[in-house]
C-alpha positions in Angstrom: 161.6 41.6 70.1 163.9 38.9 71.4 163.1 37.9 75.0 165.6 36.1 77.4 164.9 32.5 78.2 165.3 33.3 81.9 164.2 36.3 83.9 163.9 35.9 87.7 161.0 38.3 88.2 159.0 37.6 85.0 159.2 33.8 85.4 157.6 34.1 88.9 155.0 36.7 87.8 153.9 34.6 84.7 153.6 31.3 86.6 150.9 28.8 87.6 148.8 31.4 89.4 148.7 33.5 86.2 147.0 32.0 83.2 149.5 33.7 81.0 152.7 31.7 81.6 156.3 32.5 80.8 156.8 29.5 78.5 153.9 30.6 76.4 155.5 34.0 76.1 159.0 33.0 75.2 157.8 30.1 72.9 155.4 32.6 71.3 152.5 30.2 71.7 150.4 32.9 73.3 147.6 34.5 71.2 149.5 36.8 68.8 147.3 39.8 69.6 147.9 39.4 73.3 151.6 38.9 72.8 151.9 42.0 70.6 150.2 44.1 73.3 152.4 42.6 76.1 155.9 42.7 74.6 156.5 46.5 75.0 155.8 46.3 78.7 158.0 43.2 79.0 160.8 45.2 77.3 160.3 48.0 80.0 160.8 45.4 82.8 163.8 43.8 81.2 165.5 47.2 80.7 164.4 48.4 84.1 162.2 51.2 82.9 159.2 52.6 84.7 156.3 52.4 85.0 155.8 48.7 85.1 152.3 47.5 84.0 151.7 43.8 83.7 148.5 41.7 83.3 147.3 38.7 85.3 144.6 36.4 83.9 142.3 34.5 86.3 139.0 32.7 86.0 136.4 35.2 85.1 138.6 38.2 84.0 141.9 39.9 84.0 143.7 42.3 86.3 146.7 44.6 85.9 149.4 45.6 88.4 150.9 49.1 87.8 153.9 50.5 89.8 156.7 52.9 89.5 159.9 54.0 91.3 158.9 56.9 93.5 156.0 58.4 95.4 155.8 61.4 93.1 155.8 59.2 90.0 153.1 56.9 91.6 150.8 59.9 92.1 151.3 60.9 88.5 150.8 57.4 87.3 147.4 57.3 89.2 146.3 60.5 87.3 147.4 59.0 84.0 145.6 55.8 84.6 142.5 57.7 85.5 142.7 59.6 82.2 143.4 56.6 80.0 141.6 53.7 81.8 139.4 55.4 84.4 136.5 53.7 86.0 134.7 53.0 82.7 136.3 49.8 81.8 137.7 48.7 85.1 137.3 49.0 88.9 140.2 51.4 89.1 139.7 53.9 92.0 143.2 55.5 92.2 143.9 54.0 95.6 147.1 52.0 96.3 146.6 48.3 96.5 148.0 46.3 99.4 150.0 43.3 98.1 149.8 40.0 99.9 153.1 38.1 100.5 151.1 34.8 100.5 150.0 35.3 96.9 152.8 33.8 94.6 152.4 36.5 91.9 152.2 39.4 94.3 155.1 38.0 96.3 157.2 38.2 93.2 156.4 41.9 93.0 157.3 42.5 96.6 160.6 40.6 96.4 161.6 42.5 93.3 160.4 46.1 94.0 160.3 46.4 97.7 158.8 44.9 100.9 155.0 44.6 101.5 154.9 47.9 103.5 156.8 50.1 101.0 155.8 48.6 97.7 152.8 50.7 96.6 151.1 49.5 93.4 147.8 50.1 91.7 145.6 47.1 90.8 142.6 47.2 88.5 140.6 44.5 86.7 138.1 44.0 83.9 135.8 41.1 83.2 134.2 41.4 79.8 136.2 40.6 76.6 135.3 44.1 75.2 136.5 45.9 78.3 139.8 43.9 78.4 140.5 44.8 74.8 139.7 48.5 75.6 142.1 48.5 78.5 144.9 47.0 76.4 144.3 49.7 73.8 144.2 52.5 76.4 147.4 51.2 78.0 149.0 51.2 74.5 148.1 54.9 74.1 149.5 55.6 77.6 152.8 54.0 76.7 153.1 56.0 73.5 152.4 59.2 75.5 155.0 58.3 78.1 157.6 57.7 75.3 156.9 60.9 73.4 156.4 63.5 76.2 159.1 66.0 77.1 161.6 65.2 79.8 160.3 68.1 82.0 157.3 66.8 84.0 154.9 68.5 86.4 153.9 66.9 89.6 150.3 66.0 89.1 149.0 66.3 92.7 145.9 68.2 93.6 146.3 71.1 96.0 145.8 70.0 99.6 143.2 72.7 100.2 141.2 71.3 97.2 141.4 67.8 98.6 140.5 68.9 102.0 137.4 70.7 100.6 136.3 67.4 99.0 136.8 65.7 102.3 134.5 68.2 104.1 131.9 68.0 101.4 131.9 64.2 101.6 131.6 64.4 105.4 128.7 66.9 104.9 126.8 64.3 103.0 127.7 61.7 105.5 129.8 59.6 103.1 132.6 58.4 105.4 133.9 55.8 102.9 134.4 58.5 100.2 136.0 60.8 102.8 138.5 58.1 103.7 139.5 57.8 100.0 140.1 61.5 99.8 142.0 61.4 103.0 144.4 58.8 101.5 144.9 61.2 98.6 145.5 64.0 101.0 148.2 62.0 102.8 149.9 61.3 99.5 149.9 65.0 98.7 151.8 65.8 101.9 149.0 65.8 104.5 148.0 68.5 107.0 149.6 67.0 110.2 149.1 63.7 112.0 146.7 65.1 114.6 144.3 66.8 112.1 144.4 63.7 109.8 143.6 61.5 112.8 140.6 63.7 113.6 139.4 63.3 109.9 140.0 59.6 109.9 137.9 59.0 113.1 135.1 61.2 111.9 135.1 59.3 108.6 134.9 56.0 110.4 132.0 57.3 112.5 130.0 58.4 109.5 130.7 55.2 107.7 129.3 53.2 110.6 132.7 51.6 111.3 132.3 51.6 115.0 134.7 48.6 115.5 137.5 50.5 113.7 137.0 53.4 116.1 137.0 51.3 119.3 140.1 49.4 118.2 141.9 52.4 116.8 145.4 52.5 118.5 145.2 56.3 118.9 141.6 56.6 120.2 142.6 57.2 123.8 145.0 60.0 122.6 142.1 61.7 120.8 139.8 61.4 123.8 142.4 63.3 125.9 143.0 66.0 123.3 141.0 69.2 122.6 139.2 68.3 119.3 136.8 69.9 116.8 133.2 69.9 117.9 132.2 68.1 114.7 134.4 65.1 115.7 133.1 65.0 119.2 129.5 65.1 117.9 130.3 62.4 115.3 131.8 60.1 117.9 128.9 60.6 120.3 126.5 59.8 117.5 128.4 56.7 116.7 128.3 55.6 120.4 124.6 56.1 120.5 123.7 54.8 117.1 125.6 51.5 117.3 125.5 50.7 121.0 122.5 52.5 122.6 119.8 53.0 120.0 118.7 49.4 120.3 117.5 50.1 123.9 115.5 53.1 122.7 113.9 51.0 120.0 113.0 48.5 122.6 111.6 51.3 124.9 113.9 50.1 127.7 115.4 53.2 129.4 116.6 51.3 132.5 118.6 48.8 130.4 120.1 51.7 128.3 121.3 53.5 131.5 122.7 50.3 132.9 124.6 49.4 129.7 126.0 52.9 129.5 127.1 52.9 133.2 128.6 49.4 133.1 130.2 49.3 129.6 130.8 52.8 128.3 131.0 55.4 131.0 134.6 54.7 132.2 136.0 53.7 128.9 134.8 56.8 127.1 134.9 59.4 129.8 137.4 61.5 127.7 134.7 61.9 125.1 132.3 63.6 127.5 134.6 65.5 129.9 135.0 69.2 129.1 133.5 69.0 125.6 131.9 71.8 123.5 128.1 71.9 123.4 126.6 69.4 120.9 123.2 69.7 119.2 122.4 66.6 117.2 119.8 64.4 118.9 122.0 61.3 119.2 124.9 63.3 120.6 122.6 65.0 123.1 121.2 61.6 124.2 124.7 60.2 124.7 125.6 63.3 126.8 122.5 63.0 128.9 123.3 59.4 129.7 126.8 60.5 130.7 125.4 63.1 133.1 123.1 60.5 134.6 126.0 58.2 135.2 127.8 60.8 137.2 126.9 60.1 140.8 129.5 62.3 142.4 128.6 65.6 140.8 126.2 68.1 142.4 122.6 67.1 141.4 121.5 70.7 140.8 124.5 71.4 138.5 123.9 68.2 136.6 120.2 69.0 136.1 121.1 72.5 134.8 123.6 71.1 132.3 121.1 68.5 131.1 118.5 71.2 130.5 121.0 73.2 128.5 121.8 70.3 126.3 118.1 69.6 125.7 117.3 73.3 125.0 119.9 73.5 122.2 119.2 70.0 120.7 118.1 69.6 117.1 115.5 66.9 116.9 114.5 65.8 113.4 111.7 63.6 114.7 109.1 63.4 117.4 110.7 60.2 118.6 113.9 62.0 119.4 112.1 64.7 121.3 110.2 62.2 123.4 113.3 60.2 124.3 115.2 63.3 125.4 112.2 64.3 127.6 112.3 60.8 129.2 116.0 61.2 129.9 115.5 64.6 131.4 112.8 63.2 133.7 115.5 61.0 135.2 117.3 64.0 136.7 116.4 65.4 140.1 114.5 68.6 140.0 116.5 71.8 140.7 116.0 73.4 144.1 116.9 77.0 143.2 115.4 79.3 140.6 117.0 79.6 137.2 119.3 82.5 136.7 121.0 84.0 133.6 124.7 83.6 134.0 126.1 86.2 131.6 125.8 88.1 128.3 124.4 85.3 126.3 122.1 82.4 127.1 124.5 79.8 125.6 124.9 78.2 129.0 122.0 78.6 131.5 123.3 77.3 134.8 119.9 77.3 136.4 120.8 76.3 140.0 124.0 78.3 140.3 123.8 81.8 141.7 127.5 82.6 141.7 130.6 82.0 143.8 129.0 83.3 147.0 125.8 81.2 146.8 124.9 78.6 149.3 125.4 75.9 146.7 129.2 76.5 146.6 129.6 75.5 150.3 129.3 71.9 149.2 132.9 72.1 148.0 135.9 73.6 149.6 136.9 76.2 147.1 140.0 77.3 149.0 141.7 74.1 147.8 142.9 74.6 144.2 143.1 70.8 143.6 139.5 70.4 144.5 138.6 73.3 142.3 140.4 71.6 139.4 138.3 68.5 139.9 135.1 70.6 139.8 136.1 72.0 136.4 134.8 69.0 134.5 131.4 69.1 136.2 130.8 72.8 136.4 133.2 74.9 134.2 131.0 78.0 134.4 131.2 78.3 138.2 134.9 77.4 138.3 135.6 80.3 135.9 133.7 82.7 138.1 135.6 81.5 141.2 139.0 81.7 139.4 138.4 85.4 138.9 138.1 86.1 142.6 141.0 87.5 144.7 141.3 84.4 146.9 143.9 82.8 144.6 146.7 85.3 145.1 149.0 82.6 146.4 148.4 80.2 143.5 150.7 80.4 140.5 149.2 82.4 137.8 150.1 79.9 135.1 147.9 77.3 136.9 145.0 79.7 137.0 145.3 80.6 133.4 145.6 76.9 132.3 142.4 75.9 134.2 140.6 79.0 132.9 141.5 78.2 129.2 140.3 74.6 129.6 137.0 75.8 131.2 136.5 78.5 128.5 137.0 75.9 125.7 134.4 73.6 127.3 131.8 76.4 127.7 132.5 78.0 124.3 130.8 81.3 125.1 132.0 84.9 124.6 131.8 85.6 128.4 133.9 82.6 129.3 136.4 83.6 126.6 136.7 87.0 128.2 137.3 85.5 131.6 140.0 83.2 130.4 141.7 85.9 128.4 141.9 88.1 131.4 143.8 85.5 133.4 146.0 84.6 130.5 147.1 88.2 130.0 148.4 88.2 133.6 151.2 85.9 132.5 154.6 87.2 131.5 156.1 86.1 128.2 158.1 83.2 129.7 155.0 81.8 131.5 153.0 82.0 128.3 155.7 80.1 126.4 155.8 77.3 129.0 152.0 77.0 128.9 151.6 77.1 125.1 154.3 74.6 124.4 151.7 72.0 125.4 149.4 71.3 122.4 146.2 71.1 124.4 146.6 74.6 125.8 147.6 76.0 122.5 144.4 74.6 121.1 142.3 76.0 124.0 143.8 79.5 123.5 143.2 79.3 119.7 139.5 78.6 120.4 139.3 81.4 122.9 141.0 83.9 120.6 138.7 82.9 117.7 135.6 83.5 119.9 137.0 86.9 121.0 137.9 87.8 117.4 134.4 87.2 116.3 132.9 89.2 119.1 135.4 92.1 118.7 134.3 92.4 115.1 130.6 92.3 116.1 130.0 89.1 114.1 126.6 87.7 115.0 125.1 87.1 111.6 126.2 85.5 108.3 126.4 88.8 106.5 128.6 90.2 109.3 130.9 87.2 108.9 131.1 87.6 105.1 131.7 91.3 105.3 134.6 90.8 107.7 136.0 88.1 105.4 135.9 90.5 102.4 137.7 93.2 104.5 140.2 90.6 105.9 140.6 87.7 103.5 143.4 86.2 105.7 141.2 86.1 108.8 142.5 83.1 110.8 139.3 82.6 112.8 136.9 82.7 109.8 136.3 78.9 109.7 135.9 78.5 113.5 133.5 81.4 113.5 131.4 79.9 110.7 131.4 76.5 112.5 130.2 78.1 115.7 127.6 80.2 113.8 126.2 77.2 112.1 125.3 75.8 115.5 124.5 78.9 117.5 123.0 81.6 115.2 119.2 81.8 115.0 117.2 81.9 111.8 117.2 85.8 111.9 121.0 85.7 111.4 120.8 85.9 107.7 119.5 88.7 105.4 119.0 86.7 102.2 119.4 89.7 99.8 122.5 91.2 101.5 124.2 87.9 101.9 123.7 87.0 98.3 125.1 90.4 97.2 128.2 89.8 99.3 128.6 86.2 97.9 128.5 87.7 94.4 131.2 90.2 95.4 133.4 87.2 96.3 133.2 86.1 92.7 135.2 89.1 91.7 138.8 88.2 90.9 140.0 90.7 93.5 138.3 88.7 96.2 139.5 85.2 95.2 141.0 84.5 98.6 137.7 85.3 100.4 135.9 83.2 97.8 138.1 80.2 98.6 137.3 80.6 102.3 133.6 80.7 101.6 133.8 77.6 99.5 135.7 75.8 102.3 132.9 76.8 104.7 130.0 75.8 102.4 129.1 72.7 104.5 128.6 74.9 107.5 126.5 77.4 105.6 124.4 74.8 103.9 123.9 72.9 107.1 122.6 76.0 108.8 120.4 76.9 105.8 118.8 73.5 105.5 118.2 73.5 109.3 116.4 76.8 109.1 114.5 76.3 105.8 111.2 77.5 107.1 110.5 79.5 104.0 111.7 80.0 100.4 113.6 83.1 101.4 116.9 81.3 100.9 116.4 81.0 97.2 118.8 83.9 96.3 121.4 82.4 98.6 121.2 79.0 97.0 121.7 80.6 93.6 124.6 82.8 94.7 126.4 79.8 96.3 126.0 77.8 93.1 127.4 80.7 91.1 130.4 80.9 93.4 131.1 77.2 92.9 130.8 77.5 89.1 133.5 80.3 89.1 136.1 78.0 90.7 138.6 76.8 88.2 139.3 73.7 90.3 135.8 72.3 90.6 135.4 68.6 91.3 132.7 65.9 91.2 132.0 66.8 94.9 131.2 70.3 93.9 128.8 69.0 91.3 127.0 66.8 93.9 126.9 69.7 96.3 125.6 72.2 93.7 122.9 69.7 92.7 121.8 69.6 96.4 121.7 73.4 96.5 119.7 73.4 93.2 117.2 71.0 94.8 116.6 73.6 97.6 116.3 76.4 95.0 113.8 74.6 92.8 111.4 73.8 95.8 110.3 77.4 95.8 108.7 79.7 93.2 111.2 80.0 90.4 111.3 82.8 87.8 112.4 82.2 84.2 115.4 84.5 84.7 116.5 82.7 87.9 116.0 79.3 86.2 118.1 80.4 83.3 120.9 81.5 85.6 120.8 78.2 87.5 121.1 76.3 84.2 124.1 78.4 83.1 126.0 77.8 86.4 125.3 74.1 86.4 126.5 73.8 82.8 129.8 75.5 83.8 130.2 72.9 86.6 129.2 70.0 84.5 131.8 70.7 81.8 134.6 71.1 84.3 133.9 68.3 86.8 135.5 65.3 85.0 134.0 62.5 83.0 133.4 58.8 83.1 131.0 56.5 84.9 131.1 58.3 88.3 130.6 61.7 86.7 127.8 60.3 84.5 125.8 59.3 87.5 126.1 62.7 89.1 125.0 64.4 85.8 122.0 62.1 85.5 121.0 62.8 89.1 121.1 66.5 88.2 119.0 66.0 85.0 116.4 63.9 87.0 116.0 66.9 89.4 115.0 69.1 86.4 112.6 66.5 85.2 110.9 66.3 88.6 110.4 70.0 89.0 108.4 72.5 86.8 110.3 74.0 83.9 109.7 77.8 83.4 112.2 77.9 80.5 112.2 74.9 78.2 114.9 76.2 76.0 117.4 76.6 78.8 116.7 73.1 80.2 117.4 71.8 76.7 120.8 73.4 76.8 121.6 71.5 80.0 120.5 68.2 78.5 122.5 68.9 75.4 125.6 69.6 77.4 125.3 66.2 79.2 124.5 64.4 76.0 127.5 65.9 74.2 129.7 64.7 77.1 128.3 61.2 76.8 128.8 61.1 73.0 132.4 62.4 73.3 133.4 58.9 74.5 130.3 56.7 74.5 132.0 53.6 75.8 133.0 55.3 79.0 129.4 55.2 80.2 127.4 52.2 81.1 124.4 50.9 79.2 122.0 51.7 82.0 123.4 55.3 82.2 122.6 55.7 78.5 119.2 54.3 79.2 118.5 56.9 81.9 119.8 59.7 79.7 117.4 58.7 76.9 114.5 58.2 79.4 115.0 61.6 81.1 115.4 63.3 77.7 112.1 61.8 76.6 110.3 63.0 79.7 111.8 66.5 78.9 110.4 66.4 75.4 113.7 65.5 73.7 114.7 62.6 71.5 118.2 61.1 72.1 119.5 57.8 70.8 122.2 55.4 72.1 125.2 54.7 69.9 125.5 51.2 68.4 128.6 50.4 70.5 126.5 50.9 73.6 124.0 48.2 72.4 127.0 45.9 72.0 128.2 46.6 75.5 124.7 46.1 76.8 124.6 42.6 75.3 127.9 41.8 77.0 126.7 43.2 80.3 123.5 41.2 80.0 125.6 38.1 79.9 127.5 39.3 83.0 124.2 40.0 84.8 123.1 36.5 84.2 126.1 35.3 86.2 125.6 38.0 88.9 121.8 37.8 88.9 119.7 39.5 91.6 116.8 37.4 90.6 115.1 36.0 93.7 116.8 38.6 96.0 114.8 40.9 98.2 116.1 44.4 97.9 115.1 47.4 100.1 115.3 51.0 98.8 115.2 53.8 101.3 114.8 57.4 100.1 112.5 60.3 100.9 111.9 60.9 97.2 109.6 58.0 96.2 109.6 58.9 92.5 113.3 58.3 92.4 112.9 54.9 94.1 110.2 53.9 91.7 112.5 54.5 88.8 115.1 52.3 90.3 112.5 49.6 91.0 111.3 49.7 87.4 114.8 49.5 86.0 115.8 46.6 88.3 112.7 44.6 87.4 113.5 45.1 83.7 117.1 43.8 84.2 116.1 41.1 86.8 112.5 40.0 86.2 112.3 37.9 89.4 113.8 40.5 91.8 111.7 41.5 94.8 112.0 45.3 95.4 110.5 47.1 98.3 110.5 50.9 98.9 110.4 52.7 102.2 110.3 56.5 102.9 109.6 56.6 106.6 111.3 59.5 108.4 111.6 57.7 111.7 112.4 54.2 113.0 109.1 52.5 112.2 108.4 48.7 112.4 108.0 48.3 108.6 111.4 50.1 108.1 113.2 47.9 110.6 111.6 44.8 109.2 112.6 45.6 105.7 116.2 46.4 106.8 116.4 43.1 108.6 114.9 40.9 106.0 116.3 42.4 102.7 119.3 40.7 101.0 120.5 44.1 99.9 119.5 47.5 101.2 120.2 50.8 99.6 120.1 53.9 101.8 119.9 57.2 100.0 121.1 60.1 102.2 118.5 62.6 101.0 117.8 64.5 104.3 117.3 61.2 106.1 116.9 61.4 109.8 119.9 60.0 111.8 117.4 57.9 113.8 116.3 56.1 110.6 119.9 55.5 109.5 121.1 54.1 112.8 117.9 51.9 113.1 118.7 50.5 109.6 122.3 50.0 110.4 121.4 48.2 113.6 118.9 45.9 111.9 121.3 45.1 109.0 123.9 43.6 111.2 126.6 42.1 108.9 124.4 42.3 105.8 125.4 44.8 103.1 124.1 48.4 103.5 124.8 50.3 100.3 125.0 54.1 100.3 124.9 55.7 96.8 127.1 58.7 96.2 124.3 60.8 94.8 120.6 61.2 95.6 119.1 60.2 92.2 118.0 57.0 90.6 121.2 56.6 88.6 123.4 56.6 91.7 121.1 54.2 93.5 121.1 51.7 90.6 124.8 52.1 90.1 125.7 51.0 93.6 123.5 48.0 93.3 124.9 46.8 90.0 128.5 47.4 91.1 127.9 45.4 94.2 126.5 42.5 92.1 129.5 42.7 89.8 132.0 42.7 92.6 130.2 39.7 94.2 130.5 37.9 91.0 134.2 38.6 90.6 134.8 37.4 94.1 133.0 34.1 93.4 134.9 33.6 90.1 138.2 34.4 91.8 
C-alpha cells in the first residue's frame, strides 16, 4: 500500500518516544515482517475506520493501544481482544487504560480522538519475542474477522445480574481488587444506580485494605449519613479496626486504643456507628464497643446493655478476639437493674431497661419530642416503646412514623418492625408520599417491610426460605431475608436433606427464576454453612449447590472458584463413590464452560490439586476430570504458562496418570527462563501464608527450582503470633492465601507490611500462589525496563 508522506496523528504517534518511527515506515526501512503486519492497521487510521490498534516499542518490550468510536463498540472490542489475545501473551485485563497528557505518544491519541477524560482505550503489552509475534498473529486474525463479519452486530455485554453475582462472589472471598474490576465492568454495562455502586466501591476498598482511599473518598460523608447494607457497615468497621486500632491490641495497650479512638475517630466517623444494624464480626464488634465507650453522655446502664448484646452475638475466630472483647466489656460500668427480655426474640436484650414506666426513664424528659429524637441513637428500643404510648397525640404523626422507622431499622428485629409499621399505617396517603420521597426513609421502610414479610411467611430456617422462594420466585425480600438469616439463624435452621431436595428442585427449568435468586444468595448461604460446620452433615448441601451452579448456562470463573471451595467442604467428610462421581460430573460441566487461558488454568489446577490432596474412592471418575483439563490445555497449548503445564504434569503423576508437555511449551519455558533471569527473586525473602501447608510446600519447591537462591518461609498460624508478624515485616514479598484465614491474622499482616507488597492470589491452591508471585516479578521487571 502507498502511505502519505505526512499524517498529523501518525507522525506524532510514531515519533522519538516510540522505537518504531514514521520515517522508517514511509521509507520502508522497517523490518519487512513488522511492516507487513502494521500496514493494514495504518490503512484503517488513514481511512478513519475503527477499531484503531497500533503498537509502541519501548526498551524491554512492546505495547499496543486499542480504541474505537463508541462505548458499545469499546465493550465489544474488549471481548474480542480477550478472545484473540487474552491474558496468555500479554497483560491485557479488559480494563480501560487512563492516558497521560504528559506522554508524547498518548498525548497524540488524546488530541486526535478526544480529551483525557472521555478518550477510553485499552493498553496491553508483551515482553518476549515469541509473545510479540503471537500477538501480531492474533491481531491479524482479529482484523480478518472484523472485515468478514456481517453488518448486524450484537452488543457483547454481560448481563448486569451476572456481573453483580461475580462482584458478590469476589467480596465473599475478600478479594476487593477483583471486585473493583467487576464493578468497572458493571458500570460499563449500565450500572445499578450511583448509590448502590458507591456502596460496592467502598466495600471493595475496605476488603482490599485501601483505607486511605476510603478516608479520602469524596462521598464518604454521604454514605455515613445514609442507611446502608449491614455488610458495608461491617466492612467499614473492620477496616477502621484493622488499619488504625489493631496495632494497640497487638501491643496490649487498651488505654492507648481508647484514647486514639476518642481523639481521632469518634467524631469523624460517628455516622458509621449511629443507628447501625447489629454487626457480628470480631473486628466490627470491637470498633462498636470502642464507640460505646467513647459516649460519655449516654445512660451508663443502656450503654452496658448494648455492649453486652454486641458481645453476645459476636463471631470470634480466635481466642485472642474473645479475650480482647472481654477486656473491652470490663471497661463498662456494671448494670444496676436485672436483665429483662424485651420482646418476642432475644435479638436485642436491653438488660437494664424495664419499659417506658421504669425509674430509668426519669433521667430524660420524655414529654419533649426533640429530646426523644436525640435518645433514638443511644436507645432505639426504648424510644420505640415510648413512641407507641398515647402521650404523643399532639405530635404530627409523620414525625412519629419517621422516628419509628429509623429506630426499627437500627434494631432490625421483628418486634421493632411491627411497632414501626403500626405508626406508619396511621399516615394518610399524602403523608406517606411526603415521607417516602426522602431516600433514607424509603430505605428504612424497605428493611421493615422485608422483616415483616419474612415473619408473615413464617421464615425462620433456610428450607422455609427456599420453599417460599419456589412458591414466589419474584419475592422482593428474598435477598434481605437471606442476609439476615446468615447472621441470625442458629445451626438448627437447616435440615440438610430437605434443603438439598429443594435446591435440586430449583434446577428444574420451571424454577429457573428461583434458581437465579439462590445463586445470587450463595455467598450468604455458604458463609452461614462454613460458620456452622460443626459436623459433616452439610455434605448433601455442598453437592446440591455445586450441581445448581453447574446447571447455569452463564457460569464464570468466579463460579469455578466458588464451586472448588464448596468441593473442599464436601471432600472433608466421608465421601461415597456415587457422591464422588456426581461431584466430578458437576465440576467437569463448570470447567468446560468457565472460559480458558492463563487465569482459568490456575483455577482448574487449584481444583485438581484438591482431588490429589483428598482420598479418591473412584479413580476412573477422577481421571475424567484430569482428562477434561488436559484437553483444554492441549486445545491451545501456548495460552498456558510453562509452570502451569508443570503443575498439570505433576498433579497427573501424583494421580497415577502420565501427561507430557508439548514441544512449544518447552520453547516458551526457555524464553521465560531468560526473562526470569532479569526479574530474579534470587536473594529475596518470601513469606507464604496459608492454612494448607502442603500447598505452600509445593510453591516453595517450585520457587526454589526456578530461583535457587530464593529464601522461602511458610506460616500457617491462625492468630497474630510473633513469628507471623516478624515474617510479614521482614519478607521482601508476602503471599497471603485467603483460605479460611482469620481476620486478625490478615490485619496483623497488613499492618506489619506497611508499604511493602502484600500479594493475594485469586485461588487457594499452589498454582494461584505461584502465579501471583511470578506476575509481580514480571511487572516489576517491565517497570524497571520502561
